[in-house]
N, C-alpha and C positions, 0 to 999 in steps of 0.2 A: 647235417648242420651246414649252414651257409659258410663259405670260406673266403677270407680276404687273400689276395695273392701273396704267397710266401709267408703267411702269418700263422697258419695251422701247422704246428711243428711237432715232430716226435723227438726222441733223444738218442744220441749216441753216447757211448761210455768211453771216458778217457781216464786212465789210471794216473794217479799222481802220488807224490811222496806223502802223505797224511791220509790217504783214503781214495775216494772216487769223486770226480767232478762230472756232473751230468750237463752236457751242453747241447744246443739245438742241432738237429740233423734234418733229414728230409721229412716232408709232410705226412702225417698219419692221424687224421681226426678219429675220435672214438665214439662219442655218444652225443645225441641230440636231446637236450633237456627242455626244449621249448614245448609249449602246449599249443596245439592247433586251434585256430579260431580266434575270436576277439572277446575279451581281452586275453593277453598272453603274458607269461612271465618275461620280464626283461632279462635279456642275456648279457651278463657282465663278465663271463669267462668261458673257458672251454677245457674239456678233459683231453689229455694227451697220454699216449702210451710210450713206453721206452722202446728204442730200437733193440735193446737187449736188457734183460733184467740183471740185477747185480746183487750179490750177497757176499758177506765176508769182510768188508771194510769196517773200520771202527768209526769212520767219518765219511759222509756222503754229502756233497753240496749240490742241491737241485736249483739250477739257475736258469731263468728265462728272461733275457734282457728286455726291459721295458714293462714287464708284468706289474700289475698293481697288487697282486697277492699270489702266493704259491701255497697249494694245499696238497700234501703228500699222502699217498696211499701205500699201506704196508700189505703185501701179500702174505708175509710170514713175520712172526716175531717170537723168538724163543729166548727167554731170559732166565739165567741162573739166579738163585737167591742172592739178594743184595745188588744185583745189576739193574740198570735202567737205561732207557733211551730217551733222548730229548730231540724235539724239532724246534729250532729257534731261528730268529733273525740273526744276521752276522754280528750286530752290535749288542745282542743280548737283551734288547728292549722287550722282546716277546719270546717266551719259552714255554713249550708244552711238554710235559713229562709223563712217561708211561713206565710203570714198574712191573707191569705184567701185560699180557695180551688181552685187551678188553673184549675182543671178538670171542674169546674163549671164557669170558667171565672172570678174568684174573685181575681186574682193576683194583687198585688200592684207594682208600677214601680221599687221599690228597692228589690222586692222578688227575690230569686234565680230561676234559670231555673228548669224545670222539664221535665220528659219524659212520654209518653203515651204508653201503652202496650196492646191495643185492648180490655181491659175490663174496668169496672167501676173503677174510682180512678186514681191515678197518682203515679209516682215514683220520689223520691227526687234524686238529684245528688249523685253520689257515694261518699263514704268516704274512703280514703286510710287507709289500715290496717285491722285488724280483728274485729274491734268493731265500731259500730255506736250507738250514744246515742240520742234517741228521747225525747225531753223535751217539755212539754206544759207550756207556760208562760201565766198565768192567772192574770187578774186584780182584781179578788176576787168575780166575779159574779157567777162562777161555772157553766156556761152554755156551756162551750166548751168541745169537746171530739174528739178523733181520734181512728182509728182502723187500725193496721198494720196486713196485712194478708199474706205477703210473702216477700222474699228478694233474692238478688243475692249475691254470694260470689265469689271472685277471686281465681283462682287456684294458687298453688305454681309453681315455675319454673319446678319442676319434673312432676307435673300434666299437665302443658301445653305441655310438650314434649310427655307425654303418650297419651294425647287426640289428638295430631297432629303429628303422626309418620312420616309424610313426610314434616316436617316443614322447613328444611334447604334447601336453594339454594345457599350455599356458594361454590364458585369456588376456590378450593385450600385452602390456609390459610385464615381464617376469619380476614379481615383487618379492620373491622368496629370498631369505637371508639365512646365514648360519645361525643356529640357535643361540650361540653365545652373544650375537649382536644385540639380543633382546634381554640380556641378563639384568641390566639396570632399568631399562624403560618399561619392560613387561616381565617383571620377576616371576609372577605366577605362571604365565604361559611358558616361560623358560624352564621353571621347575617341573611343570607337568610333562614337558617333552622328554625328561630323563627316563620315563617309563617306556619310551618308544625305541625299537631296535631294528637294526638291519637284518633281514632274513636271507641268508645265503643258502639256496636250495640245490641239493645235488651237486654242489661244487661250482656251478656256473650260472644258476638262475637267481634272480633278485626280486624280493618284495619287501614289505614292511610288516612288522608284528609288534605287539605291545602287551604289557601286563594288564590283566583285568581283575579287579577284586583283590581280596586279602590272601588268597591261597595261590598255589602253583598253577596258574592258568594264564594262557596267552591267546590272543585272537589274531587271525589274518584272514585272507580270502580263500575260499574253496578253489578258485582257479589258480592259486599259488601252491597250495598243499591240500590234498584231499584223501590221502591214504596213510596208513601207518608207515609204509616204507618211505613215503615222502617226508614225513616228520623225522624219521630216523636218519635221513640223509641230510638234514638241515642244521646249519649253524645259526644261532641267534646271537647277534653282536650288539651289546649295549655300549653306549658311550662312544660309538663311532661318529665323532663329531669334531669340528675344528676347535682348536684351543684359543684362537684369536679370530676376531671378526674379519672375514675375507682372507684369512691367512693360508688356506689350502694346506693345513698342517694337522690332519686328523690323527688322533692317538689310536693305537691298536684296539682299545676298548676291552671289554670283558666278554669272552666268548663261551657259550655253553651250547650243548646239543639238544635237539628235540628228543623227547622221551616217548610220550604216549598221545596218540590222536584220540580225543575224547568224543567229539561230535563234529560232523560236517553237514552243511545245508544240502537239501535235495534241490533239484531243479536247475542246477548249473549257474553260470555267472550272471544270467539275466535276472535272477531273482535275488535272494538274500546274500548268497555268495560268502559264507563264513566258514571258518574252521577253528575249533577250540582245541588246544593241545597243552601239554605240560613239557617241562624241560628237565634235564639232568642238572645236578648241582644248583638247585634253586637258591640255596643260601648265598651263592656268589652274586646274585642279581637282586636280592631283596633291597639292597641299599639304594637302588635307583627308583624306588617308589612304585606306585601303581596308579591306574585310572579306574574310575567308577562310571557306570552307565546311567544315562538319562533314560528313564523308562517312559517318559511322556512323548507325545508326538511333537515333531518340530513345528515352528511357526515361520511362515514366510516373512522375510525381512529381519529376522533375529541374527545377531552377530555370531560368527563361527571363526575357528582357526584350525590349521592342519599341520602337525609335525610329521615328517616322514623322510624317506630316503629315495626321492626321485632321482632317476638316471643312475642309481647306484652310488651316488655321491654322499659325502658326509651329511649328517642330519641337518635339515633346514626347516624353518617355520614359515608358513603362509599365514600372515596376519592381515596384510593390506592387499587390495585387489590389483592395483597398478603402481602406485608410488608410495614411498614411505611417508607417513603422516597424512595420507589421503583417505580415500574411502576404505573402510574396513570390510573384510570378507563377511558376506551375509548369505542367508538362505534365499536363493532365487525363487524356488518353488518348493513348498513343503510336501507337495504330492505330485511330483513330476510324472509318476506312474504308480502302479499298484504296490511297488516295493521301495522306490527311491525318492529322495529329495535331491534337488539340484542346486548348483552354486557355480560362481565364476572364480573361486579361490584357486590359485595356480597349483597345478600338480603335473607330474610327468611319469613315464614308465618307471616302475620301482616304488611309486607311491601306493600301488595296490596293497590294500590291507591297512592303510593309515587310519588312525582315529580322526573323526571330525568332532571337535569339541565346541560346545556352546559357551556363552558368556559366563555361566556358572562353573565352567571348567570340568564338566562331565561330558562323556562321549554320547553324541546324539545320532551319529551315523558312522557307517563303515565304508570308507572310500573304495570304489572298485571300478568305476567307468569314467573315461575321459572323453571330451568332445565339447569344446567351447561353443556357445556360452553355457552349456549345461553339463559340466562335470557332475558326476552322480555318486551318492553314497546310499547304501541300504539303510533304511530307517531302523534305529536301535529299538524303537518301541515295538517293532515286529520281531527282531532277533531275540530280544531279552526273554520273552515267554518260552522260547525253544531251548534256552541254555540256563534258565534261572536255577534249576535244580543242581547244576554242576559248578556254579560259581558262588562266591560270597561277596555280594554287592553292597555290604553294609559299610558305608563310609564313616560311621561313627568311630571306627577303629583307625582311621587315618590320623597320623600324628599332627596335632595342632601346633601353632606357634610359628617360629621363623627358622629358616634353614640358611646357613652360610656355607659356601663351598669354594675350594681352590682346586682348579683342574690343570694348573701349570706344572709340567713335569719338573722334578728336582732330582738331579743325578746323585746316586749314592755310590761313591768310590770306596776302594779298600781302606779300612782303618780310619774312615772319615766320619764326622758328625755333621748332619745337614738339617735344615729346618725349612718347612713350608708354612708361610703365615696366612692367617685369615683375620681380617679386621671386622669386628662385630660392632655395629652401631644401631641405635634406636631401640634396643631391648630394654635398657635401664635396669637399675637395681642389681641384686645379686644373681649370680649364675644358679642354675637349679641343682638339686641334690641328685638328679638323674639326668645329667647332660649326656646326650647321645653323640658319640664320636664314631663316624664311619670312615674306615681306612682302606685304601686300595694301593698296595705297594707291590711292584713287580721286582722280584729279586730271587735268583737261584740260591738254594741252600739258606733258608731263612734262620737257621741256627746261629748265623753270624750277627743277628740283629737284636737291638734293644729299642723299643718304640715307646715314646712318652708324649704326653700332652703338656704344653707349657702355657700357663695363664698370663694375663696382662701384667701381673706384678712379679713374674718370674718363677712362681711356684710350679714345680714339676710333678706330674701325675704319671706313674709308671703304668703303661697300658699292657706291655708284653716284654718279657725278657726270655727269649726262646732258648731252650736247652741247646747246648753245643751239638748234640746228636740229632737235632731236628733237620733232616735233609730235604724236607718238602720245599717246594717253591711258592713264593708269593704270600702276601698277607692281605686277605680280603675279609675283613671282620668289622663288626660294630661293637663298641664298648660303651658301658654306662659308667660315668664318672661323677662322684659326689664332689661338686665344685661349689657348694653353697657358701663357702667362706670367701669366694672370689667375686670380683666385680664382673658383670656380664660384658659390658662394653669395653673395647680395647683390642689390642693385638694378641691373639692366640697363635700358637704355633704347634705343628706336629714335628717332633724332633726324632730323628732316626740315627742311631750310632751303629756303625759297622765295625765289628771287633776281630775280623780275620781277613786273611788274604784270599785271593783267587776269585770269589764270587762277588758280582756287583749287580746293580739294578737302579731303580729310580722310584720316587714317590709319584704315582700316576695321578691320584686325586684323593681328597679327603673332605669331610664336611662336619659341621656342628649343627645339631638340631635342638633348638630351644623350645620347650613347651610353652603354651600360652599361660598367662597369669591366672 
């Protein structure tokens, strides 16, 4: 792995009153996750070993100053019945819970996803920011223990550029903007981008992946992931995007792990360059929708757009070629070579695996090669015949109608009642008898919560009153509400009541899906 001066760090152990704090010590790089040749995975982080391993504390703080994320690896985890371990951000905005050792097949249904890295143990989902807090929650028997042996830390923007000197494939002026910038002006493009995710590979590599069809299927590039071990070491991060236009304030998103590699293309990155795979905890990401494939050949000059995670940054959309309101992205050559079409729509390292969508909002190519003025995507008309038996590309199952969403975080404090509003307009008439309400609440010990939907006239619909004994974290569910007695247009709200002390959280996002008339 290439090394910046004084930036590749191992850890020394410092004991403190509440547990162990892991702080930087002398350099000791561990693994190189890059793929030789062109194109290559964008490096957005590195793996670091500890100067000495540690076990026995009930709390360990893994801190790497300036890191954009921290991903912790457990060499060992032994839990007595009723005990569990969490890996969380210091403010509790992000919490990953394990009630058994998933590497030994001991996962519970409500446990967080995890990744495997070719050695004994497992890695927890990454935590955004420079600090991850590992906490052992014991029932008093004292028979549980864990051992953290290494971690990954995310590079700063400057380090990403230094490790990836050929990162940019921007043609002229970079016209990409945060997806939320287009929520009003291009609502369909914005909505379609929700199915696109950040793919963190092996803890330190970065590409883009996206849901395809109606089942548990995702696509990315072969040069990003091409083996079962590569899939198993990958995190798929949905909703890693800024909450406000230009705000540089991404939410942690919803993170699941890769499950099974289903098919990968032969011939390397110069050809079709695809990998089809599934994820664990598919139910957690269904709320973000899916994309469907255009099985026809592309046409030179037709309009396109590209959502993706260039540079490892929060999700952006390429709609215009150079300036907002100027020339739209189009197909430059429908047959740039035997496999690819070309375009000048802006991309950069990390966009590998991004979907290229046509004006009918279906995927017409799979982006994988940069080089202005001919950035290239493998033609979906060639990829589809090779994967058609493994996906359900029937878009008749896509929910019609209109979708309204609020992605602004609303803090849930102890013993408080909070609301997150959505203003519905332009639907008209009565709300449906099957109003779809998708909810994403981050909160430890959800047994504290009562969740309701409030209509414009103040009518309250109970969505969930969790039992006091429900110790699972988070609420990521979709509910169907008979709201036919209510007016569709107006202010709706998601109301959350916290009924106990100690555990807190926030409403991450929620949405209303109105069917067509």
